[in-house]
C-alpha positions as CSV (number, residue, x, y, z in Angstrom):
1,M,118.3,76.9,196.6
2,R,116.9,75.0,199.5
3,R,116.4,72.1,197.2
4,M,119.7,72.1,195.9
5,R,121.2,72.1,199.3
6,A,119.1,68.8,199.7
7,A,120.7,67.2,197.1
8,G,119.2,64.3,195.1
9,D,116.5,63.3,192.9
10,E,113.0,64.4,192.3
11,K,110.5,62.8,190.0
12,A,109.4,65.3,187.2
13,P,105.6,65.7,186.5
14,K,105.8,64.1,183.0
15,G,108.4,61.4,183.4
16,G,112.1,61.4,183.9
17,H,113.6,63.2,187.2
18,L,115.3,66.4,188.5
19,V,118.8,65.8,189.7
20,F,119.9,68.5,192.4
21,W,123.6,69.3,192.9
22,Q,125.2,70.7,196.0
23,G,128.5,72.0,195.9
24,H,130.7,72.2,199.3
25,E,130.9,75.7,199.5
26,L,126.8,75.9,199.4
27,A,126.9,74.2,203.1
28,A,128.5,77.5,204.4
29,V,126.0,79.9,203.0
30,P,123.1,80.7,205.5
31,L,119.6,79.8,203.9
32,S,117.6,80.7,206.9
33,D,114.2,82.4,206.7
34,E,116.3,85.4,205.6
35,L,116.8,84.3,202.2
36,D,113.0,84.7,201.5
37,T,113.5,88.5,202.3
38,V,117.0,89.3,200.6
39,P,116.8,91.6,197.7
40,I,116.7,89.6,194.3
41,A,117.6,91.5,191.0
42,R,117.4,90.0,187.6
43,M,120.9,90.9,185.7
44,G,120.9,91.9,182.1
45,R,122.5,91.5,179.0
46,E,122.7,87.5,178.7
47,Q,121.2,85.9,175.6
48,S,121.0,82.4,176.4
49,N,119.8,82.5,180.1
50,T,118.0,84.4,182.8
51,S,120.2,85.3,186.0
52,L,118.6,86.2,189.5
53,R,120.9,87.8,191.8
54,F,120.5,87.2,195.6
55,A,121.9,90.3,197.4
56,E,125.4,90.1,197.2
57,T,125.7,86.5,197.9
58,M,124.8,84.3,194.8
59,I,123.6,84.2,191.1
60,L,120.8,81.6,190.2
61,K,121.2,81.5,186.4
62,F,118.5,79.3,184.2
63,Y,119.5,78.2,181.1
64,R,116.5,79.0,178.0
65,K,118.3,77.3,175.4
66,L,118.7,73.5,176.5
67,Q,121.0,70.9,175.1
68,P,121.2,67.7,175.7
69,G,124.5,66.4,177.3
70,Q,126.8,67.6,180.1
71,N,126.7,71.2,180.1
72,P,130.3,72.9,180.1
73,E,129.6,75.8,182.6
74,I,128.4,73.1,185.2
75,E,131.1,70.6,184.7
76,I,134.2,73.0,184.5
77,G,132.5,75.1,187.4
78,R,132.3,72.1,189.3
79,H,135.7,70.6,188.8
80,L,137.4,74.0,189.7
81,T,135.2,74.5,192.9
82,E,134.9,70.9,194.2
83,V,138.0,69.3,192.6
84,A,140.9,71.8,192.1
85,R,139.6,74.2,194.7
86,F,140.4,77.3,192.8
87,T,139.3,80.6,194.4
88,N,139.7,82.8,191.4
89,V,136.7,82.4,189.6
90,P,133.0,82.5,191.0
91,A,132.3,79.0,193.3
92,T,130.0,77.0,191.7
93,L,127.4,76.2,194.4
94,G,124.9,74.0,193.1
95,A,123.1,72.9,189.8
96,V,119.6,71.4,188.7
97,E,119.3,69.1,185.4
98,Y,116.6,67.1,184.2
99,V,117.2,63.7,183.3
100,E,114.8,62.0,180.6
101,P,113.6,58.5,181.3
102,D,116.0,57.3,178.3
103,G,118.9,58.9,180.4
104,T,119.4,62.3,178.4
105,R,120.6,64.8,180.7
106,Y,119.4,68.7,180.3
107,A,121.3,71.5,182.5
108,L,118.5,73.5,183.8
109,G,120.3,75.9,185.9
110,I,123.5,76.6,188.2
111,L,123.9,78.3,191.3
112,Q,127.4,80.5,191.6
113,G,128.9,82.5,194.3
114,Y,128.5,86.4,193.4
115,V,131.6,88.6,193.0
116,R,131.3,92.1,193.3
117,N,132.8,93.9,190.1
118,Q,132.5,97.2,188.5
119,G,131.4,95.9,185.0
120,E,132.7,93.9,182.0
121,G,136.4,93.4,181.8
122,W,136.2,94.1,177.8
123,D,134.4,97.4,178.4
124,Y,137.1,98.2,180.9
125,A,140.0,97.2,178.8
126,V,139.0,99.1,175.9
127,D,137.7,102.2,177.8
128,T,140.8,102.3,179.6
129,L,143.1,102.2,176.2
130,N,141.0,104.7,174.6
131,R,141.6,107.2,177.5
132,M,145.3,106.2,177.5
133,L,146.0,106.8,173.9
134,S,143.9,110.1,173.5
135,A,145.7,111.3,176.3
136,A,149.0,110.5,174.6
137,E,148.0,112.2,171.3
138,V,147.2,115.3,173.5
139,R,150.5,115.4,175.0
140,A,152.1,114.3,171.7
141,E,154.0,111.6,173.6
142,T,155.4,108.8,171.8
143,D,156.1,106.5,174.4
144,V,152.4,105.8,176.0
145,L,154.1,102.6,177.7
146,Q,156.0,105.0,180.4
147,D,152.7,106.4,181.3
148,T,151.9,105.7,184.9
149,G,148.1,104.9,184.1
150,F,149.3,102.6,181.3
151,A,151.7,101.0,183.2
152,A,149.1,100.1,185.9
153,F,146.8,98.9,183.2
154,L,149.4,96.7,181.9
155,A,149.9,95.2,185.5
156,Q,146.4,94.1,185.7
157,V,146.6,92.9,182.3
158,R,149.5,90.8,183.5
159,M,147.2,89.5,186.7
160,L,144.6,88.4,184.2
161,G,146.9,86.3,182.1
162,Q,148.3,84.8,185.4
163,R,145.2,84.1,186.6
164,T,144.0,82.4,183.3
165,A,147.0,80.2,183.3
166,E,146.5,79.2,186.7
167,M,142.7,78.4,185.8
168,H,143.9,76.4,182.9
169,R,146.3,74.5,184.9
170,A,143.6,73.6,187.6
């Protein structure tokens, strides 16, 4: 993270170079000696990367399946954070890439802001729908849409649709 904040290029041991990029929001994150003692936790479930959470501040994701070319997660995250200033996605704080001597780029990692959450949105949606439909069966109601719990869920789904549309416009 300190290296990302410094930005710039650095020679790689076997040719090529590493490119470190810093987003504007990384400058606001304190990187004092306290960072060396902050709790770090490995996050699970990823198949193509390894993610480390630094307290409840940042996530550093290392890609395990390297692909040549521009990484869409970095490219889109950088645009949303730096150009569109879209605040409804985790901020892209920095990135590191390896550039071969012939100019071929490989994304190695991305640093993003951490957003507290209660789990995966998909799991939440499936669990909520199962609970609502089970409750409706027990009550033998035919109009589940009038259930207040389901109405709250629908409001959340509408907000998700609105935020998704805003992100695509950005």
